[in-house]
Legacy VTK file of the C-alpha trace (Angstrom):
# vtk DataFile Version 3.0
C-alpha trace
ASCII
DATASET POLYDATA
POINTS 66 float
152.442 52.784 93.126
150.903 56.110 94.128
147.210 56.553 94.737
145.505 59.880 94.235
141.780 60.011 95.012
139.302 60.909 92.288
137.536 64.184 92.938
133.972 64.114 91.662
131.420 66.053 93.650
128.544 63.673 92.826
130.428 60.401 92.818
128.649 57.603 94.596
131.768 55.498 94.920
135.027 57.059 96.020
137.430 54.802 94.142
141.107 55.610 93.739
142.912 56.112 90.456
146.314 54.459 90.371
149.233 56.097 88.608
152.746 54.766 88.706
155.436 56.698 90.530
157.363 57.050 87.264
154.413 58.604 85.431
153.748 61.035 88.269
157.349 62.167 88.556
157.768 62.509 84.806
154.540 64.531 84.519
155.614 66.902 87.301
159.129 67.121 85.850
157.727 68.206 82.481
155.664 70.908 84.183
158.733 72.116 86.079
160.705 72.236 82.815
158.168 74.655 81.359
156.117 72.280 79.248
152.404 72.921 78.934
149.866 70.957 80.940
148.624 69.417 77.694
152.102 68.115 76.882
152.577 66.815 80.422
149.227 65.013 80.408
150.223 62.932 77.398
152.840 61.136 79.496
150.413 59.741 82.071
147.462 59.515 79.698
145.179 61.556 81.937
143.061 64.675 81.453
144.334 68.230 81.763
142.167 68.681 84.857
143.764 65.619 86.446
147.242 67.075 85.900
146.138 70.213 87.745
144.807 68.040 90.604
148.063 66.097 90.830
150.142 69.281 90.760
147.964 70.922 93.401
148.225 67.897 95.697
151.992 67.798 95.232
152.375 71.534 95.869
150.354 71.323 99.099
152.127 68.338 100.617
155.493 68.272 98.849
155.158 64.537 98.358
153.100 62.053 96.407
149.916 60.828 98.035
149.803 57.148 98.912
LINES 1 67
66 0 1 2 3 4 5 6 7 8 9 10 11 12 13 14 15 16 17 18 19 20 21 22 23 24 25 26 27 28 29 30 31 32 33 34 35 36 37 38 39 40 41 42 43 44 45 46 47 48 49 50 51 52 53 54 55 56 57 58 59 60 61 62 63 64 65
């Protein structure tokens, strides 16, 4: 299971949001195949903003955050 930290500037608690490896890879695969962010977000059931955060983290490191 991959863990990607929530990014809220005024969050009191810094809790992690857990997404499965399969959902993360499928979401990023859809983006790579030219699907829209809205279509890709439906797979993992997250917001559009969250898809951008996941993609940005993946682009920076080249791997999923744990």
